[in-house]
C-alpha positions in Angstrom: 17.4 45.7 -41.0 15.0 44.6 -43.8 13.6 47.3 -45.9 9.8 46.9 -45.6 7.2 47.6 -48.2 6.3 50.9 -46.5 9.7 52.4 -47.1 9.8 51.2 -50.7 6.3 52.7 -51.3 7.3 56.1 -50.1 9.8 56.6 -53.0 7.2 55.2 -55.4 4.6 57.6 -54.1 6.6 60.7 -54.6 7.8 59.7 -58.1 4.3 58.9 -59.2 3.1 62.3 -58.0 6.1 63.9 -59.7 5.3 62.2 -63.0 1.7 63.4 -63.1 2.8 66.9 -63.9 1.0 68.5 -66.8 3.5 71.3 -67.2 7.4 71.7 -67.4 8.7 72.1 -63.8 12.0 73.4 -65.3 10.2 76.1 -67.1 8.2 77.1 -64.1 11.4 77.0 -62.1 13.0 79.5 -64.5 9.9 81.7 -64.4 9.8 81.9 -60.7 13.5 82.4 -60.2 13.7 85.3 -62.8 15.1 83.5 -65.8 18.5 82.0 -67.0 20.7 84.7 -65.5 19.2 84.5 -62.1 19.4 80.7 -62.1 23.1 81.0 -63.2 23.8 83.2 -60.2 21.9 80.8 -57.9 23.9 77.9 -59.1 27.1 79.9 -58.6 26.1 80.6 -55.0 25.2 76.8 -54.5 28.6 75.7 -55.8 30.3 78.1 -53.5 28.5 77.2 -50.3 26.8 73.7 -50.3 30.0 71.7 -50.3 31.7 74.0 -47.8 31.5 72.4 -44.3 31.3 75.8 -42.7 27.7 76.2 -44.1 26.5 72.8 -42.9 23.6 73.3 -40.5 23.2 69.8 -39.3 24.8 70.3 -36.0 23.0 73.5 -35.1 20.0 71.9 -33.3 22.4 70.3 -30.8 24.2 73.5 -30.0 23.6 75.8 -27.0 23.0 79.6 -27.7 26.7 80.6 -27.3 27.8 77.8 -29.6 25.2 78.9 -32.1 26.6 82.4 -32.0 30.0 81.1 -32.7 28.7 79.1 -35.6 27.0 82.2 -37.0 30.2 84.2 -36.7 32.2 81.4 -38.5 29.6 81.5 -41.3 29.7 85.3 -41.5 33.6 85.3 -41.7 33.5 82.7 -44.5 30.8 84.7 -46.3 32.9 87.8 -46.3 35.9 85.9 -47.5 33.9 84.5 -50.3 32.5 88.0 -51.3 36.1 89.4 -51.4 37.7 86.4 -53.1 35.0 86.4 -55.8 35.0 90.3 -56.0 31.2 90.4 -55.6 29.3 93.5 -56.3 26.7 95.0 -54.0 23.7 93.0 -55.4 25.6 89.8 -55.3 26.7 90.3 -51.7 23.0 90.9 -50.7 21.8 87.9 -52.8 24.5 85.7 -51.2 23.3 86.6 -47.7 19.7 85.8 -48.8 20.9 82.5 -50.2 22.5 81.3 -47.0 19.1 81.9 -45.2 20.7 82.0 -41.7 20.2 84.7 -39.1 23.6 86.2 -38.9 25.3 88.9 -36.9 26.2 90.6 -40.3 22.8 90.2 -42.0 21.7 93.7 -41.2 25.0 95.1 -42.0 24.4 94.2 -45.7 20.5 94.5 -45.7 20.1 97.7 -43.5 23.2 99.6 -42.5 24.8 99.7 -46.0 21.6 100.5 -47.9 20.5 103.3 -45.5 23.9 105.0 -45.8 23.8 104.6 -49.6 20.2 106.0 -49.8 20.3 108.6 -47.1 24.0 109.8 -47.2 25.5 112.5 -49.1 28.2 111.6 -51.8 30.9 112.5 -49.3 29.3 110.3 -46.6 28.8 107.4 -48.9 32.4 107.6 -50.0 33.5 107.5 -46.3 31.2 105.2 -44.6 29.6 102.9 -47.3 33.0 102.1 -48.8 34.4 101.1 -45.3 31.3 99.0 -44.7 31.6 97.4 -48.2 35.1 96.2 -47.2 33.8 95.1 -43.8 36.5 97.3 -42.2 33.5 98.3 -40.0 30.4 96.2 -39.2 27.1 98.1 -38.8 23.5 97.8 -37.6 20.3 99.8 -37.7 19.3 101.0 -34.2 15.7 102.3 -34.3 13.6 100.4 -31.8 13.8 101.3 -28.1 12.7 99.5 -25.0 9.6 101.6 -24.8 9.0 102.5 -28.3 8.9 100.5 -31.6 6.3 101.3 -34.2 5.8 104.9 -32.9 9.0 106.3 -34.4 8.0 109.9 -33.6 8.0 108.9 -29.9 11.5 107.8 -29.8 13.4 109.2 -26.9 17.1 108.9 -27.8 18.4 112.5 -28.4 20.9 114.0 -30.8 21.5 117.5 -29.5 23.5 119.8 -31.7 26.4 121.7 -30.0 27.2 124.7 -32.2 30.4 125.4 -30.2 32.1 122.2 -31.0 30.2 121.4 -34.2 29.1 118.0 -32.8 26.0 116.1 -31.9 25.6 114.8 -28.5 23.9 111.4 -28.6 22.2 110.6 -25.4 19.9 108.1 -23.6 17.8 110.1 -21.1 16.8 106.8 -19.3 16.6 103.1 -19.8 13.2 103.3 -21.6 15.2 105.0 -24.4 17.7 102.2 -24.6 18.0 100.9 -28.2 16.7 97.3 -28.1 16.3 94.3 -30.5 19.1 95.6 -32.8 20.3 92.8 -34.9 24.2 92.5 -34.9 24.6 94.9 -31.9 24.9 92.2 -29.3 28.6 91.2 -30.0 29.5 92.1 -33.5 28.9 95.7 -34.6 31.3 98.5 -34.5 29.0 101.2 -35.8 25.2 101.8 -35.8 22.9 104.1 -37.8 20.8 105.5 -34.9 17.4 107.0 -35.1 17.4 109.9 -32.6 15.4 113.1 -32.0 17.2 116.0 -33.5 17.4 118.9 -31.1 18.8 122.4 -32.0 18.5 124.7 -29.1 15.1 124.0 -27.5 13.4 122.9 -30.7 12.9 119.3 -31.8 13.0 118.5 -35.5 11.9 114.9 -35.1 13.8 111.7 -35.7 16.8 111.7 -38.0 19.7 109.3 -38.8 23.2 109.4 -37.2 26.2 107.2 -37.6 27.4 106.5 -34.2 30.7 104.5 -33.4 29.8 101.7 -30.8 33.1 99.6 -30.5 36.6 100.0 -31.6 37.3 98.1 -34.8 40.8 97.5 -33.2 39.8 95.6 -30.1 36.0 95.7 -30.1 36.0 97.5 -26.7 33.0 99.9 -26.4 33.7 103.5 -26.8 33.4 106.0 -23.9 29.8 106.5 -22.9 28.6 103.3 -24.6 26.9 100.5 -22.7 26.1 97.6 -25.0 25.2 93.9 -24.9 23.0 91.1 -26.1 19.3 90.9 -25.1 19.2 87.1 -24.8 17.2 84.2 -26.2 14.1 84.8 -28.2 10.7 83.1 -28.3 10.5 79.6 -29.9 14.3 79.5 -30.0 14.2 81.7 -33.0 17.2 83.9 -34.1 19.4 82.1 -31.8 22.2 82.7 -34.2 21.6 86.4 -34.2 23.0 88.8 -31.5 20.1 91.1 -31.1 21.4 93.8 -28.8 20.8 96.9 -26.7 22.8 100.1 -26.3 22.8 103.1 -23.9 24.4 106.4 -24.9 25.8 108.7 -22.1 26.4 112.0 -23.9 28.4 110.5 -26.8 29.8 113.1 -29.0 30.0 112.6 -32.8 30.9 115.1 -35.6 28.1 117.0 -37.2 28.9 115.2 -40.5 27.8 111.9 -38.9 24.3 112.9 -39.5 23.0 111.4 -42.8 22.2 114.6 -44.8 21.2 113.6 -48.2 17.6 115.0 -47.8 17.8 117.1 -44.6 20.8 119.0 -43.2 22.1 120.9 -40.2 24.6 123.7 -41.1 27.5 124.7 -39.1 25.6 127.6 -37.6 22.8 125.4 -36.5 20.3 126.0 -39.2 18.0 123.2 -40.2 17.3 122.6 -43.9 14.2 120.5 -44.2 13.8 117.8 -47.0 11.7 118.4 -50.1 9.1 115.9 -48.9 8.6 115.2 -45.1 8.7 111.4 -45.6 11.8 111.2 -48.0 13.4 108.8 -45.5 10.6 106.3 -46.0 12.4 105.0 -49.1 14.7 102.8 -47.1 11.8 101.3 -45.0 9.9 100.6 -48.2 12.8 98.5 -49.5 12.9 96.5 -46.3 9.2 95.8 -46.4 9.3 94.8 -50.0 12.1 92.3 -49.1 9.8 90.9 -46.4 7.1 90.3 -48.9 9.5 88.3 -51.1 10.9 86.5 -48.1 7.4 85.7 -46.9 6.7 84.0 -50.3 9.9 81.9 -50.5 9.9 80.9 -46.9 6.3 79.8 -47.1 7.3 77.9 -50.3 9.8 76.0 -48.3 7.3 75.0 -45.6 4.8 74.0 -48.2 7.4 71.9 -50.3 8.3 70.0 -47.1 4.7 69.6 -46.0 3.5 68.5 -49.4 6.3 65.9 -49.8 5.8 64.4 -46.5 2.1 64.2 -46.8 2.4 62.6 -50.1 4.6 59.7 -48.8 2.9 59.4 -45.4 0.0 57.0 -45.4 -2.5 56.8 -42.6 -5.8 54.9 -42.2 -7.7 53.3 -45.1 -10.4 55.5 -46.5 -13.5 53.5 -47.5 -12.9 54.1 -51.3 -9.2 52.9 -51.0 -10.4 49.4 -50.0 -11.5 48.9 -53.6 -8.1 48.6 -55.0 -7.1 45.5 -53.1 -3.6 46.9 -52.4 -4.0 46.8 -48.6 -2.0 50.1 -48.6 -3.1 52.9 -46.2 -4.3 56.2 -47.8 -1.9 58.9 -48.7 -2.4 61.8 -46.3 -2.3 64.2 -49.2 -5.4 62.8 -50.6 -7.6 63.7 -47.7 -9.8 66.8 -48.5 -8.9 68.6 -45.3 -5.1 68.3 -46.0 -5.6 69.5 -49.7 -7.6 72.4 -48.5 -5.0 73.5 -46.1 -1.9 72.9 -48.1 -3.0 73.9 -51.6 -4.3 77.2 -50.4 -0.8 77.9 -49.0 0.9 76.7 -52.1 -1.2 79.3 -54.1 -0.3 81.9 -51.5 3.4 81.2 -51.8 3.2 81.7 -55.6 1.1 84.8 -55.1 3.5 86.5 -52.8 6.6 85.7 -55.0 4.7 87.2 -58.1 3.5 90.2 -56.1 7.0 90.9 -54.7 8.3 91.1 -58.3 5.7 93.8 -59.0 6.6 95.7 -55.8 10.3 95.7 -56.7 9.4 97.3 -60.0 7.5 100.0 -58.3 10.2 100.5 -55.7 12.9 100.8 -58.4 10.8 103.5 -60.2 10.3 105.3 -56.9 14.1 105.1 -56.2 14.9 106.8 -59.5 12.4 109.5 -58.7 13.7 110.2 -55.2 17.2 110.6 -56.7 15.9 113.8 -58.3 13.8 114.9 -55.2 10.6 113.7 -56.8 8.3 112.0 -54.2 5.2 111.7 -56.3 5.1 107.9 -56.0 6.1 107.7 -52.3 2.7 107.7 -50.6 1.3 105.1 -53.0 4.3 102.8 -52.7 4.7 103.4 -49.0 1.0 102.4 -48.3 0.9 99.4 -50.6 4.2 98.0 -49.2 2.8 98.5 -45.7 -0.4 96.5 -46.7 1.6 93.8 -48.3 4.0 93.6 -45.4 1.3 93.2 -42.9 -0.6 90.7 -45.1 2.3 88.6 -46.2 4.0 88.2 -42.9 0.8 87.3 -41.0 -0.3 84.7 -43.7 3.2 83.3 -44.2 3.9 82.8 -40.6 0.4 81.3 -39.9 0.9 79.2 -43.1 4.2 77.8 -41.8 2.4 76.6 -38.7 -0.4 75.2 -40.6 2.1 73.2 -42.6 3.6 71.8 -39.3 0.2 70.8 -38.1 -0.6 69.2 -41.4 2.5 67.0 -40.9 1.1 65.5 -37.8 3.2 64.7 -34.7 6.5 64.6 -36.6 6.1 68.1 -37.7 6.9 69.2 -34.2 10.5 67.8 -34.6 13.1 70.3 -35.3 14.1 67.9 -38.1 11.0 68.6 -40.0 12.6 71.9 -41.0 9.3 73.7 -40.6 9.6 74.7 -37.0 12.8 76.5 -37.6 11.2 78.4 -40.6 8.3 79.5 -38.3 10.5 80.5 -35.3 12.8 82.7 -37.6 9.9 84.3 -39.6 7.1 84.9 -37.0 8.7 88.0 -35.5 8.4 89.8 -38.8 4.8 90.3 -37.8 6.1 93.0 -35.4 9.5 94.2 -36.7 9.7 96.8 -39.5 6.3 98.1 -38.2 3.6 96.2 -36.2 1.1 94.9 -38.6 -1.9 96.6 -37.0 -0.2 99.9 -36.8 0.8 99.5 -40.5 -2.8 98.9 -41.4 -3.7 102.3 -40.2 -1.2 104.0 -42.4 -2.7 102.1 -45.4 -6.2 103.2 -44.3 -5.2 106.8 -44.0 -3.7 106.7 -47.6 -6.9 105.1 -49.0 -9.1 107.7 -47.3 -7.1 110.5 -48.9 -7.5 108.7 -52.3 -11.3 108.6 -51.6 -11.2 112.3 -50.9 -9.2 113.0 -54.0 -11.7 111.0 -56.1 -14.6 113.1 -54.8 -12.8 116.1 -56.0 -12.3 114.7 -59.4 -8.6 114.1 -59.0 -6.8 111.1 -60.6 -6.4 108.0 -58.6 -3.1 106.0 -58.3 -2.6 102.8 -60.2 -3.2 100.7 -57.1 -6.5 102.3 -56.0 -8.5 102.6 -59.3 -10.9 100.1 -57.7 -12.5 103.0 -55.9 -14.2 104.1 -59.0 -16.5 101.1 -58.5 -18.3 103.0 -55.8 -20.1 104.9 -58.7 -21.4 101.6 -60.1 -24.2 100.1 -57.9 -22.7 101.2 -54.7 -24.8 99.0 -52.4 -25.9 96.0 -54.5 -24.4 92.5 -54.6 -22.6 91.5 -57.7 -24.9 90.1 -60.1 -23.7 86.7 -61.4 -25.6 84.9 -64.2 -23.6 81.7 -63.5 -21.2 82.1 -60.5 -19.5 78.7 -61.1 -18.4 79.8 -64.5 -18.1 83.5 -64.2 -15.8 83.5 -61.2 -13.0 82.2 -63.3 -13.1 85.3 -65.5 -10.2 87.6 -64.3 -12.2 90.7 -65.0 -15.0 89.6 -62.8 -12.6 88.5 -60.1 -11.0 91.9 -60.0 -14.4 93.5 -60.0 -15.5 91.6 -57.1 -12.3 92.1 -55.1 -12.2 95.8 -56.0 -15.8 96.5 -55.1 -15.3 94.8 -51.7 -12.2 96.9 -51.0 -13.9 100.2 -52.1 -16.9 99.6 -50.0 -14.7 98.9 -47.0 -12.9 102.2 -47.5 -16.2 104.0 -48.0 -17.6 102.5 -44.8 -14.5 103.6 -42.8 -15.0 107.0 -44.2 -18.6 107.1 -43.2 -17.9 105.9 -39.7 -15.0 108.5 -39.2 -17.3 111.3 -40.3 -20.1 110.0 -38.0 -17.9 110.9 -35.0 -16.2 107.7 -34.1 -12.7 108.2 -33.0 -9.8 107.0 -35.1 -8.4 105.0 -32.2 -11.8 103.1 -32.1 -11.4 102.0 -35.8 -8.4 99.8 -35.7 -10.3 96.7 -36.7 -11.9 98.5 -39.6 -8.4 99.8 -40.7 -7.2 96.1 -40.5 -10.0 95.0 -42.8 -9.3 97.8 -45.3 -5.7 97.1 -45.4 -6.2 93.3 -45.9 -8.7 93.9 -48.8 -6.3 96.4 -50.4 -3.4 93.8 -50.2 -5.6 91.0 -51.6 -6.8 93.1 -54.5 -3.1 93.9 -55.3 -2.0 90.4 -55.1 -4.8 89.0 -57.2 -4.3 91.7 -59.8 -0.6 90.8 -60.1 -1.2 87.1 -60.4 -3.7 87.8 -63.2 -1.2 90.1 -64.9 1.5 87.4 -64.6 -0.8 84.8 -66.4 -1.5 87.3 -69.1 2.2 88.2 -69.4 3.4 84.6 -69.9 0.8 83.6 -72.6 2.5 85.2 -75.5 6.1 84.2 -74.4 7.1 81.1 -76.3 9.3 79.6 -73.5 6.6 80.1 -70.8 3.2 80.0 -72.7 2.5 76.4 -71.7 2.7 77.4 -68.0 -0.2 79.9 -68.4 -3.1 77.4 -67.6 -1.3 76.0 -64.6 -0.6 79.6 -63.3 -4.2 80.4 -64.0 -5.3 77.5 -61.7 -3.0 78.7 -58.9 -4.3 82.2 -59.4 -7.9 81.1 -59.4 -7.4 79.0 -56.2 -6.0 82.1 -54.5 -9.0 84.0 -55.6 -11.5 81.4 -54.6 -9.9 80.5 -51.2 -9.8 84.2 -50.3 -13.4 84.7 -51.3 -14.9 81.5 -49.8 -12.8 81.2 -46.7 -10.1 83.4 -45.5 -11.9 86.8 -46.1 -15.5 85.6 -46.8 -16.9 87.8 -43.9 -16.0 91.1 -45.6 -17.3 90.0 -49.0 -20.6 89.2 -47.2 -20.7 92.3 -44.8 -20.1 94.7 -47.7 -22.9 92.9 -49.7 -20.4 92.3 -52.5 -21.4 88.7 -52.8 -24.9 87.4 -52.1 -25.0 84.3 -49.7 -27.0 82.4 -52.3 -24.1 82.4 -54.7 -21.6 80.8 -52.1 -22.5 77.2 -52.8 -21.7 77.5 -56.5 -18.6 79.4 -55.8 -17.5 76.9 -53.3 -18.2 74.1 -55.9 -15.8 75.9 -58.3 -13.2 76.2 -55.4 -13.3 72.3 -55.0 -12.8 71.8 -58.8 -9.7 74.1 -58.9 -8.5 72.7 -55.6 -8.4 69.2 -57.1 -6.6 70.5 -60.3 -3.9 72.2 -58.3 -3.6 69.2 -56.0 -2.9 67.0 -58.9 0.2 69.0 -59.6 1.2 69.6 -56.0 4.7 67.9 -56.1 5.6 69.5 -59.5 4.4 72.9 -58.3 6.6 72.6 -55.2 9.5 71.1 -57.2 9.3 74.2 -59.3 10.5 76.4 -56.4 13.8 74.7 -57.0 14.9 74.2 -53.5 17.7 71.8 -52.9 17.7 69.4 -49.9 20.6 71.4 -48.4 18.4 74.5 -48.6 15.3 72.9 -47.1 17.4 71.4 -44.2 14.7 68.8 -43.6 14.6 65.1 -42.8 11.0 64.7 -43.7 10.7 66.6 -46.9 13.7 65.5 -49.0 13.3 65.2 -52.7 13.6 61.3 -52.7 10.6 61.1 -50.3 12.5 58.6 -48.0 11.3 60.5 -44.9 11.4 57.8 -42.3 15.0 56.7 -43.2 16.2 60.2 -43.1 14.4 60.9 -39.8 16.0 57.7 -38.3 19.5 58.7 -39.5 19.5 62.3 -38.2 18.2 61.2 -34.8 21.1 58.7 -34.4 23.5 61.7 -34.5 21.8 63.2 -31.3 24.6 63.7 -28.8 22.2 62.7 -26.0 22.5 59.1 -27.4 26.3 59.2 -27.3 27.9 57.1 -24.5 29.6 60.0 -22.8 26.4 62.0 -22.6 24.4 59.1 -21.6 26.6 58.2 -18.7 26.0 61.8 -17.2 22.3 61.6 -17.6 22.2 58.0 -16.3 23.9 59.0 -13.1 21.1 61.5 -12.4 18.4 59.0 -13.2 20.0 56.5 -11.0 20.1 59.0 -8.1 16.3 59.4 -8.5 15.8 55.6 -8.7 18.0 54.7 -5.7 16.9 57.5 -3.2 16.0 56.0 0.1 16.6 52.4 -1.1 13.2 52.5 -2.9 14.0 49.4 -5.1 14.4 47.1 -2.0 11.3 48.6 -0.3 9.2 48.1 -3.5 10.3 44.4 -3.5 11.0 44.5 -7.3 
């Protein structure tokens, strides 16, 4: 087959775009990935996995559900072997799981089961259970959600009744609505579960607590007496097909009292309940998972944007009027159309912003963890609320952004071989797990209302809510720009505008609540408040990142590029994604929008000129992207053709089976003869 000029041009187009970079992609790669040591570990993982056939995902789209589960268990087995062969520590094990980026039956063993035991267990419990889990002598999961309850943890129905006579808890499912549901790893793999259950001592309930419950024997994987367990089946969009999300029913299952995780709250031998220092001490583990989701949202969106930007750079469609002037007879690169730049560059800035914001949240979480170790919960409300806001915002925008990337790629984006559809299918449920996003927004709003009340009493605000002080500065006027086009690039003004908008939304919510409106009637207002709080935090961290790199020799030349990405996030949020709340709070005057939008178009063009270098800076390998259309060399159509040829449906053996059925349709009732063909 002759290689035509279109195919040749694709490689030329992507290299031309790559060579336009006005910054060092290598330096940006190091900055985003955390520096030389982090890159060294990443390369170490790549060397371990990318040449190992067990980790090859190319066959997965052609497998049925049972075969996909088998594949996932093969990968799980090899991962655990590598962890033990390489004597990896805890953080390396978790990082390797993240690097594989595959929904596995053991993912939550490492990401939830082990961390919860470590963070919520006593030293004795950690020594027993955590060390066994570390060796994978047991495989665990985290069982919270029930058939009838998810976000409402206080409403969980699974019971843990203390029997003082035997010094045991009786774990019981009163009816099927209390069946644990959606639990990753529980379907076929797990031997143990950390179970959220209502603690009952006598006739008194002390609310949900955590218990380690044996599910299956590690010897033969047979369920223990009183346990009914299984897999809940296929999920939407074919997502998480390689994960055995499961259910479990408990029929008066007895466990020792010591199986209750008792770092913060305890039940004594004589049935006395000892409450934790702070009622929400157990929230620390949930905060960690939500911060993980913010980081995951950024990197997964980064993958989707990388694929879409590369494909739209090499894909040419139509001839724009201005392109006819170059006499090349080439169709126009899709990436050059304003609608495509508007859609993809905003998502590129969002991916960068989420990666940077997650770094800041990890810093806060690590400080919080140290405080919790000494029973100091001072930071817990602030970090909990902000992690809720960011989890809600990031999962929503990342999942929606992946779908937008697919649509920007045109018809081919719908193929599984684009790589984007799989990213979406796996990440979209994050909008509802670890807390439904709309429910989480109410927790954010409650925290901010308390902060507003504290401010009115002269108390000091937290570092993430200092913007509430703007309510004392022209509380109802629009921000007065002298020159919106120029001033909106001033980071101080950006934060002033975003802070004033958020503060006014909080004040409005407070006013409506005091006017008599029921809390249940204010869900939409809570969503707006949570969204604004998240956007203020994200913008603030992007601005801080730019300021932080300027004085650092190895990264200083990246500052202007990062500033443009930060400005794009700011202007897109202000002009498009959240413009309604800037206008409804009278933070921005409508007459300023034209000039603000003019600056948006200027910054959009600047970022678009660096689109390929900025996506290259994420540092994804072709193996990690798992795409035919978004490979680094730009040869999308050739790669797409090659992967389709591997489709088993095109094999002779499969084709014969299908052909027989088609012939049965064609030859029914001698239709060919009757039709006189």
